[in-house]
C-alpha positions, -999 to 999 in steps of 0.1 A, spaced: -193 4 837 -205 -33 838 -174 -57 853 -178 -78 818 -179 -42 793 -148 -31 813 -117 -26 795 -89 -42 816 -47 -33 806 -18 -49 821 12 -32 822 54 -36 825 77 -8 828 117 -19 820 148 13 808 170 -1 779 201 22 772 209 28 735 223 56 714 203 79 684 201 109 662 178 132 642 197 140 613 170 166 604 170 180 639 162 221 638 190 244 641 175 252 679 187 217 687 212 206 661 231 189 689 204 162 683 222 155 650 250 138 666 247 105 679 238 108 713 229 82 746 194 76 769 182 55 788 150 46 767 123 36 796 96 20 785 65 12 796 42 -13 776 4 -19 777 -16 -52 770 -53 -60 770 -68 -93 791 -98 -109 794 -100 -123 824 -78 -113 862 -56 -143 864 -25 -132 850 -34 -142 812 -1 -118 802 23 -120 836 39 -88 840 77 -104 842 73 -122 806 59 -91 794 93 -71 799 107 -101 790 92 -99 754 97 -58 756 132 -64 762 141 -92 734 122 -73 711 143 -39 715 174 -67 716 164 -88 682 156 -51 665 186 -31 671 220 -39 671 248 -28 695 260 1 696 287 -9 727 281 -35 750 251 -32 769 240 1 746 219 -4 717 221 14 687 188 25 675 195 43 646 180 73 639 146 55 651 126 83 675 105 72 708 72 71 682 90 45 664 105 20 688 69 25 705 53 20 669 73 -12 664 71 -27 699 30 -21 697 32 -41 663 59 -66 676 43 -80 710 7 -72 698 6 -49 726 -23 -19 738 1 5 739 30 15 744 53 44 756 87 51 752 111 81 770 140 91 766 154 93 805 121 88 820 111 127 806 99 134 771 81 106 747 56 93 730 21 65 738 14 47 704 -19 30 708 -28 0 685 
């Protein structure tokens, strides 16, 4: 692939404590209907068109954290209340709010979702 036709993405990662619940959880995981806490691990990718820090990593991380804190209230000091939002819904919100190429959100760094713009 020619250099001018390549896709370049930068990314940041962060973890944000939060609680959520899944009211319609199937019986085999019925405990997920109750509010429970996770460290929501977020990896956000932004597309750039040049190689000189068009998007600065730390700034992108701060934007992700700010969008999360703007979109969700605190459940407890330092812990966001994501309500009934899933990893997919959180990632979709961040893609839209920050014009991201893609966003991955996982629960405790284990299971999650990736949304592409």
